mmCIF file of the C-alpha atoms, coordinates in Angstrom:
data_MODEL
# 
_entry.id   MODEL 
# 
loop_
_atom_site.group_PDB 
_atom_site.id 
_atom_site.type_symbol 
_atom_site.label_atom_id 
_atom_site.label_alt_id 
_atom_site.label_comp_id 
_atom_site.label_asym_id 
_atom_site.label_entity_id 
_atom_site.label_seq_id 
_atom_site.pdbx_PDB_ins_code 
_atom_site.Cartn_x 
_atom_site.Cartn_y 
_atom_site.Cartn_z 
_atom_site.occupancy 
_atom_site.B_iso_or_equiv 
_atom_site.pdbx_formal_charge 
_atom_site.auth_seq_id 
_atom_site.auth_comp_id 
_atom_site.auth_asym_id 
_atom_site.auth_atom_id 
_atom_site.pdbx_PDB_model_num 
ATOM 1  C CA . UNK A 1 1  ? 20.229 3.944   7.017  1.00 0.00 ? 1  UNK A CA 1 
ATOM 2  C CA . UNK A 1 2  ? 17.012 2.743   5.637  1.00 0.00 ? 2  UNK A CA 1 
ATOM 3  C CA . UNK A 1 3  ? 16.223 -0.763  4.867  1.00 0.00 ? 3  UNK A CA 1 
ATOM 4  C CA . UNK A 1 4  ? 17.246 -0.278  1.524  1.00 0.00 ? 4  UNK A CA 1 
ATOM 5  C CA . UNK A 1 5  ? 20.657 0.637   2.106  1.00 0.00 ? 5  UNK A CA 1 
ATOM 6  C CA . UNK A 1 6  ? 20.940 -2.115  4.656  1.00 0.00 ? 6  UNK A CA 1 
ATOM 7  C CA . UNK A 1 7  ? 19.720 -4.471  1.318  1.00 0.00 ? 7  UNK A CA 1 
ATOM 8  C CA . UNK A 1 8  ? 22.590 -2.931  -0.653 1.00 0.00 ? 8  UNK A CA 1 
ATOM 9  C CA . UNK A 1 9  ? 24.928 -4.235  1.557  1.00 0.00 ? 9  UNK A CA 1 
ATOM 10 C CA . UNK A 1 10 ? 23.098 -7.330  2.438  1.00 0.00 ? 10 UNK A CA 1 
ATOM 11 C CA . UNK A 1 11 ? 21.925 -8.486  -0.751 1.00 0.00 ? 11 UNK A CA 1 
ATOM 12 C CA . UNK A 1 12 ? 21.027 -11.998 0.436  1.00 0.00 ? 12 UNK A CA 1 
ATOM 13 C CA . UNK A 1 13 ? 18.956 -10.688 2.959  1.00 0.00 ? 13 UNK A CA 1 
ATOM 14 C CA . UNK A 1 14 ? 15.304 -9.734  2.620  1.00 0.00 ? 14 UNK A CA 1 
ATOM 15 C CA . UNK A 1 15 ? 14.271 -6.965  5.160  1.00 0.00 ? 15 UNK A CA 1 
ATOM 16 C CA . UNK A 1 16 ? 10.561 -6.320  6.213  1.00 0.00 ? 16 UNK A CA 1 
ATOM 17 C CA . UNK A 1 17 ? 8.954  -4.284  8.773  1.00 0.00 ? 17 UNK A CA 1 
ATOM 18 C CA . UNK A 1 18 ? 5.905  -6.050  10.731 1.00 0.00 ? 18 UNK A CA 1 
ATOM 19 C CA . UNK A 1 19 ? 3.734  -4.065  12.824 1.00 0.00 ? 19 UNK A CA 1 
ATOM 20 C CA . UNK A 1 20 ? 3.714  -6.030  16.257 1.00 0.00 ? 20 UNK A CA 1 
ATOM 21 C CA . UNK A 1 21 ? 0.234  -5.819  16.759 1.00 0.00 ? 21 UNK A CA 1 
ATOM 22 C CA . UNK A 1 22 ? -1.314 -6.877  13.822 1.00 0.00 ? 22 UNK A CA 1 
ATOM 23 C CA . UNK A 1 23 ? 1.342  -9.725  13.573 1.00 0.00 ? 23 UNK A CA 1 
ATOM 24 C CA . UNK A 1 24 ? 1.800  -10.323 17.177 1.00 0.00 ? 24 UNK A CA 1 
ATOM 25 C CA . UNK A 1 25 ? -0.094 -14.031 17.143 1.00 0.00 ? 25 UNK A CA 1 
ATOM 26 C CA . UNK A 1 26 ? 1.964  -14.997 13.733 1.00 0.00 ? 26 UNK A CA 1 
ATOM 27 C CA . UNK A 1 27 ? 5.202  -14.099 15.182 1.00 0.00 ? 27 UNK A CA 1 
ATOM 28 C CA . UNK A 1 28 ? 4.595  -16.054 18.618 1.00 0.00 ? 28 UNK A CA 1 
ATOM 29 C CA . UNK A 1 29 ? 2.874  -19.150 16.435 1.00 0.00 ? 29 UNK A CA 1 
ATOM 30 C CA . UNK A 1 30 ? 6.207  -19.394 14.298 1.00 0.00 ? 30 UNK A CA 1 
ATOM 31 C CA . UNK A 1 31 ? 8.907  -18.064 16.487 1.00 0.00 ? 31 UNK A CA 1 
ATOM 32 C CA . UNK A 1 32 ? 7.603  -18.349 20.046 1.00 0.00 ? 32 UNK A CA 1 
ATOM 33 C CA . UNK A 1 33 ? 8.275  -14.557 20.624 1.00 0.00 ? 33 UNK A CA 1 
ATOM 34 C CA . UNK A 1 34 ? 5.896  -12.104 22.364 1.00 0.00 ? 34 UNK A CA 1 
ATOM 35 C CA . UNK A 1 35 ? 8.700  -9.264  23.503 1.00 0.00 ? 35 UNK A CA 1 
ATOM 36 C CA . UNK A 1 36 ? 8.385  -6.322  21.276 1.00 0.00 ? 36 UNK A CA 1 
ATOM 37 C CA . UNK A 1 37 ? 10.312 -4.670  19.548 1.00 0.00 ? 37 UNK A CA 1 
ATOM 38 C CA . UNK A 1 38 ? 12.181 -7.412  18.203 1.00 0.00 ? 38 UNK A CA 1 
ATOM 39 C CA . UNK A 1 39 ? 14.837 -8.010  15.592 1.00 0.00 ? 39 UNK A CA 1 
ATOM 40 C CA . UNK A 1 40 ? 14.492 -11.024 13.979 1.00 0.00 ? 40 UNK A CA 1 
ATOM 41 C CA . UNK A 1 41 ? 16.759 -12.891 11.203 1.00 0.00 ? 41 UNK A CA 1 
ATOM 42 C CA . UNK A 1 42 ? 15.166 -16.099 9.575  1.00 0.00 ? 42 UNK A CA 1 
ATOM 43 C CA . UNK A 1 43 ? 16.460 -18.558 7.564  1.00 0.00 ? 43 UNK A CA 1 
ATOM 44 C CA . UNK A 1 44 ? 13.580 -20.628 6.271  1.00 0.00 ? 44 UNK A CA 1 
ATOM 45 C CA . UNK A 1 45 ? 15.534 -23.163 4.097  1.00 0.00 ? 45 UNK A CA 1 
ATOM 46 C CA . UNK A 1 46 ? 17.702 -24.077 7.399  1.00 0.00 ? 46 UNK A CA 1 
ATOM 47 C CA . UNK A 1 47 ? 14.403 -23.896 9.664  1.00 0.00 ? 47 UNK A CA 1 
ATOM 48 C CA . UNK A 1 48 ? 16.214 -21.566 11.850 1.00 0.00 ? 48 UNK A CA 1 
ATOM 49 C CA . UNK A 1 49 ? 16.339 -18.061 13.035 1.00 0.00 ? 49 UNK A CA 1 
ATOM 50 C CA . UNK A 1 50 ? 18.167 -15.495 15.771 1.00 0.00 ? 50 UNK A CA 1 
ATOM 51 C CA . UNK A 1 51 ? 16.241 -12.891 17.694 1.00 0.00 ? 51 UNK A CA 1 
ATOM 52 C CA . UNK A 1 52 ? 17.156 -10.081 19.585 1.00 0.00 ? 52 UNK A CA 1 
ATOM 53 C CA . UNK A 1 53 ? 14.414 -8.338  21.634 1.00 0.00 ? 53 UNK A CA 1 
ATOM 54 C CA . UNK A 1 54 ? 16.002 -7.499  25.470 1.00 0.00 ? 54 UNK A CA 1 
ATOM 55 C CA . UNK A 1 55 ? 18.201 -4.647  24.521 1.00 0.00 ? 55 UNK A CA 1 
ATOM 56 C CA . UNK A 1 56 ? 17.302 -4.115  20.856 1.00 0.00 ? 56 UNK A CA 1 
ATOM 57 C CA . UNK A 1 57 ? 18.519 -0.944  19.358 1.00 0.00 ? 57 UNK A CA 1 
ATOM 58 C CA . UNK A 1 58 ? 15.849 -0.288  16.495 1.00 0.00 ? 58 UNK A CA 1 
ATOM 59 C CA . UNK A 1 59 ? 18.183 1.841   14.568 1.00 0.00 ? 59 UNK A CA 1 
ATOM 60 C CA . UNK A 1 60 ? 19.898 1.118   11.431 1.00 0.00 ? 60 UNK A CA 1 
ATOM 61 C CA . UNK A 1 61 ? 23.405 0.919   13.237 1.00 0.00 ? 61 UNK A CA 1 
ATOM 62 C CA . UNK A 1 62 ? 21.861 -1.585  15.355 1.00 0.00 ? 62 UNK A CA 1 
ATOM 63 C CA . UNK A 1 63 ? 20.345 -3.240  12.967 1.00 0.00 ? 63 UNK A CA 1 
ATOM 64 C CA . UNK A 1 64 ? 23.849 -3.969  11.092 1.00 0.00 ? 64 UNK A CA 1 
ATOM 65 C CA . UNK A 1 65 ? 25.476 -4.711  14.264 1.00 0.00 ? 65 UNK A CA 1 
ATOM 66 C CA . UNK A 1 66 ? 22.563 -7.440  14.991 1.00 0.00 ? 66 UNK A CA 1 
ATOM 67 C CA . UNK A 1 67 ? 23.086 -8.686  11.442 1.00 0.00 ? 67 UNK A CA 1 
ATOM 68 C CA . UNK A 1 68 ? 26.801 -9.036  11.812 1.00 0.00 ? 68 UNK A CA 1 
ATOM 69 C CA . UNK A 1 69 ? 26.435 -10.856 15.033 1.00 0.00 ? 69 UNK A CA 1 
ATOM 70 C CA . UNK A 1 70 ? 24.090 -13.517 13.496 1.00 0.00 ? 70 UNK A CA 1 
ATOM 71 C CA . UNK A 1 71 ? 26.657 -14.128 10.606 1.00 0.00 ? 71 UNK A CA 1 
ATOM 72 C CA . UNK A 1 72 ? 29.677 -14.303 12.989 1.00 0.00 ? 72 UNK A CA 1 
ATOM 73 C CA . UNK A 1 73 ? 28.138 -16.535 15.058 1.00 0.00 ? 73 UNK A CA 1 
ATOM 74 C CA . UNK A 1 74 ? 27.623 -14.577 18.080 1.00 0.00 ? 74 UNK A CA 1 
ATOM 75 C CA . UNK A 1 75 ? 23.819 -15.081 18.435 1.00 0.00 ? 75 UNK A CA 1 
ATOM 76 C CA . UNK A 1 76 ? 22.299 -18.385 19.437 1.00 0.00 ? 76 UNK A CA 1 
ATOM 77 C CA . UNK A 1 77 ? 20.563 -20.017 16.645 1.00 0.00 ? 77 UNK A CA 1 
ATOM 78 C CA . UNK A 1 78 ? 17.186 -20.926 17.122 1.00 0.00 ? 78 UNK A CA 1 
ATOM 79 C CA . UNK A 1 79 ? 15.281 -23.908 15.182 1.00 0.00 ? 79 UNK A CA 1 
ATOM 80 C CA . UNK A 1 80 ? 11.622 -24.296 14.296 1.00 0.00 ? 80 UNK A CA 1 
ATOM 81 C CA . UNK A 1 81 ? 9.923  -27.701 13.367 1.00 0.00 ? 81 UNK A CA 1 
ATOM 82 C CA . UNK A 1 82 ? 7.113  -26.429 11.425 1.00 0.00 ? 82 UNK A CA 1 
ATOM 83 C CA . UNK A 1 83 ? 6.533  -24.473 8.053  1.00 0.00 ? 83 UNK A CA 1 
ATOM 84 C CA . UNK A 1 84 ? 6.679  -21.023 8.771  1.00 0.00 ? 84 UNK A CA 1 
ATOM 85 C CA . UNK A 1 85 ? 3.280  -19.065 7.725  1.00 0.00 ? 85 UNK A CA 1 
ATOM 86 C CA . UNK A 1 86 ? 1.378  -22.475 7.134  1.00 0.00 ? 86 UNK A CA 1 
ATOM 87 C CA . UNK A 1 87 ? -1.232 -21.090 9.427  1.00 0.00 ? 87 UNK A CA 1 
ATOM 88 C CA . UNK A 1 88 ? -1.447 -17.320 8.684  1.00 0.00 ? 88 UNK A CA 1 
ATOM 89 C CA . UNK A 1 89 ? -4.617 -16.349 9.934  1.00 0.00 ? 89 UNK A CA 1 
# 
């Protein structure tokens, strides 16, 4: 299942793939993460995000499972106190 198919199931979620080498500094600066690969769900309106990096399953099944876990409240929410992307290099 590609990101497009996941978007069809979860229309309120925007899916993106970011190159961890190119965007490492952005991810670290905005979310304090440096361990890759990483799945992250961001809710900028509420300044919160959820991440999974330790045992990430980078498949459509793994991504869908992570999204369901986020929606169900099984993943700890983290909060940021700045405007994400304000200092993009």
